[in-house]
C-alpha positions as CSV (number, residue, x, y, z in Angstrom):
1,M,0.0,0.0,0.0
2,P,1.4,3.4,-1.0
3,I,1.6,6.4,1.3
4,Y,0.2,9.6,-0.2
5,E,0.4,13.1,0.9
6,F,-2.8,15.2,1.0
7,E,-3.8,18.8,1.7
8,C,-7.3,19.6,3.0
9,A,-9.2,22.1,0.9
10,N,-11.0,23.2,4.0
11,C,-8.2,23.9,6.5
12,Q,-5.0,23.5,4.4
13,N,-3.8,20.8,6.8
14,K,-1.1,18.6,5.1
15,F,-1.1,14.9,6.1
16,D,0.0,11.5,5.0
17,E,-2.3,8.6,4.5
18,L,-1.7,4.9,3.8
19,V,-4.1,4.1,0.9
20,R,-5.1,0.9,-0.7
21,V,-5.0,1.1,-4.5
22,S,-8.7,0.2,-4.7
23,V,-9.8,3.0,-2.3
24,D,-11.8,5.9,-3.6
25,L,-9.8,9.0,-2.7
26,S,-13.0,11.0,-2.0
27,A,-13.3,8.7,1.1
28,I,-10.1,10.1,2.6
29,V,-10.9,12.4,5.6
30,C,-8.8,15.2,7.0
31,P,-7.6,14.2,10.5
32,K,-7.7,17.9,11.7
33,C,-11.2,19.1,10.6
34,G,-12.9,16.0,9.3
35,A,-13.6,17.4,5.7
36,N,-13.5,14.7,3.0
37,A,-11.9,14.6,-0.5
38,P,-8.6,16.4,0.2
39,R,-6.3,17.2,-2.7
40,K,-3.5,14.7,-3.4
41,L,-0.1,16.3,-3.5
42,M,3.0,15.5,-5.5
43,S,5.4,13.9,-3.0
44,V,9.1,13.7,-2.9
45,F,10.4,10.1,-3.1
46,G,13.9,8.7,-2.5
47,F,15.8,5.8,-4.0
48,A,19.3,4.4,-3.8
49,S,21.4,4.4,-7.0
50,G,25.1,3.3,-7.1
51,G,25.5,3.7,-3.3
52,K,24.1,7.2,-3.3
53,S,20.7,8.2,-2.0
54,V,18.9,10.5,-4.4
55,A,15.7,12.4,-3.8
56,S,13.5,13.5,-6.7
57,T,10.2,15.0,-7.6
58,S,8.2,14.6,-10.8
59,G,9.1,17.2,-13.3
60,S,12.3,18.5,-11.7
61,D,16.0,17.7,-11.8
62,C,16.8,14.3,-13.3
63,G,18.8,13.2,-10.3
64,T,22.1,12.6,-12.1
65,C,23.1,16.0,-13.4
66,H,20.6,18.3,-11.7
67,S,19.6,20.0,-14.9
68,H,16.2,20.5,-16.4
69,S,17.4,20.4,-20.0
70,C,20.2,17.9,-20.4
71,S,20.0,15.4,-23.3
72,H,20.4,12.4,-20.9
73,C,17.2,13.3,-19.1
74,H,14.9,13.5,-22.1
């Protein structure tokens, strides 16, 4: 089960939730105010590569050269 990061549209509280793949995201409830259907955020993830730990986000640096436009990334 993946862990997703959410932000409540009602109170702007950010929280993590362990979510089964088959769960309807509109059923997720904010733990602070109880509002449902929070917005799913793009989360940072980490992975190990060649003995180095690398953090990346979608649409940003490629993780090897830290450039947005290098020919190896695209």
